[in-house]
C-alpha positions as CSV (number, residue, x, y, z in Angstrom):
1,X,0.5,-1.0,-16.6
2,X,-0.8,-2.6,-13.6
3,X,-4.4,-3.3,-12.8
4,X,-4.2,-0.6,-10.2
5,X,-2.9,2.0,-12.6
6,X,-5.5,1.1,-15.2
7,X,-8.2,1.3,-12.4
8,X,-6.9,4.7,-11.3
9,X,-7.1,6.0,-14.9
10,X,-10.7,4.7,-15.3
11,X,-11.9,5.5,-11.8
12,X,-12.5,1.8,-10.9
13,X,-10.8,-0.7,-8.6
14,X,-8.1,-3.1,-9.7
15,X,-10.7,-5.8,-9.1
16,X,-13.0,-4.1,-11.6
17,X,-10.3,-4.0,-14.2
18,X,-9.7,-7.8,-13.7
19,X,-13.5,-8.4,-14.1
20,X,-13.8,-6.3,-17.2
21,X,-10.7,-8.0,-18.7
22,X,-12.3,-11.4,-18.0
23,X,-15.4,-10.4,-19.9
24,X,-13.4,-9.1,-22.9
25,X,-11.2,-12.2,-22.8
26,X,-14.3,-14.5,-22.8
27,X,-15.6,-12.5,-25.8
28,X,-12.4,-13.2,-27.7
29,X,-11.4,-9.5,-27.9
30,X,-8.3,-9.6,-25.7
31,X,-5.9,-12.1,-24.2
32,X,-5.2,-11.4,-20.6
33,X,-2.5,-13.4,-18.9
34,X,-0.2,-12.6,-15.9
35,X,-1.3,-8.9,-16.1
36,X,-0.4,-8.6,-19.8
37,X,-3.2,-7.5,-22.1
38,X,-3.0,-8.3,-25.8
39,X,-5.7,-6.8,-28.0
40,X,-7.0,-9.4,-30.5
41,X,-9.8,-7.4,-32.1
42,X,-9.5,-3.6,-32.0
43,X,-12.8,-3.3,-34.0
44,X,-14.5,-5.6,-31.5
45,X,-13.2,-3.4,-28.6
46,X,-14.5,-0.3,-30.4
47,X,-17.9,-1.8,-30.9
48,X,-18.1,-2.8,-27.2
49,X,-17.0,0.7,-25.9
50,X,-19.0,3.9,-25.5
51,X,-18.6,7.0,-27.6
52,X,-15.7,8.0,-25.2
53,X,-13.4,5.7,-27.1
54,X,-13.1,8.2,-29.9
55,X,-12.7,11.1,-27.5
56,X,-9.9,9.3,-25.6
57,X,-8.2,8.2,-28.8
58,X,-8.3,11.7,-30.3
59,X,-6.7,13.1,-27.1
60,X,-4.1,10.4,-27.0
61,X,-3.2,11.0,-30.7
62,X,-2.9,14.7,-30.0
63,X,-0.6,14.2,-27.0
64,X,1.5,11.6,-28.9
65,X,1.7,14.0,-31.8
66,X,3.0,16.7,-29.5
67,X,5.8,14.4,-28.2
68,X,6.8,13.4,-31.8
69,X,7.1,17.0,-32.9
70,X,9.0,18.2,-29.8
71,X,12.8,18.2,-29.6
72,X,14.1,15.9,-26.9
73,X,12.6,13.0,-25.2
74,X,9.4,14.6,-24.0
75,X,8.4,18.3,-24.2
76,X,4.8,19.0,-23.5
């Protein structure tokens, strides 16, 4: 994912994504290098996020579950 795509998903600019990633990197929660993000502490990310983390995770799990159950590459 590019900064622009992440920004579009979150409703912020790519510059905002870069700034947020810098804060999370400084806190030791992620590694961010050449546009690649590696999560170092999922629990730390969860603690720093709002209640929407659980809502987004639940929806993502639901959608991924639909694709796992479906026949073929992707049937939603």
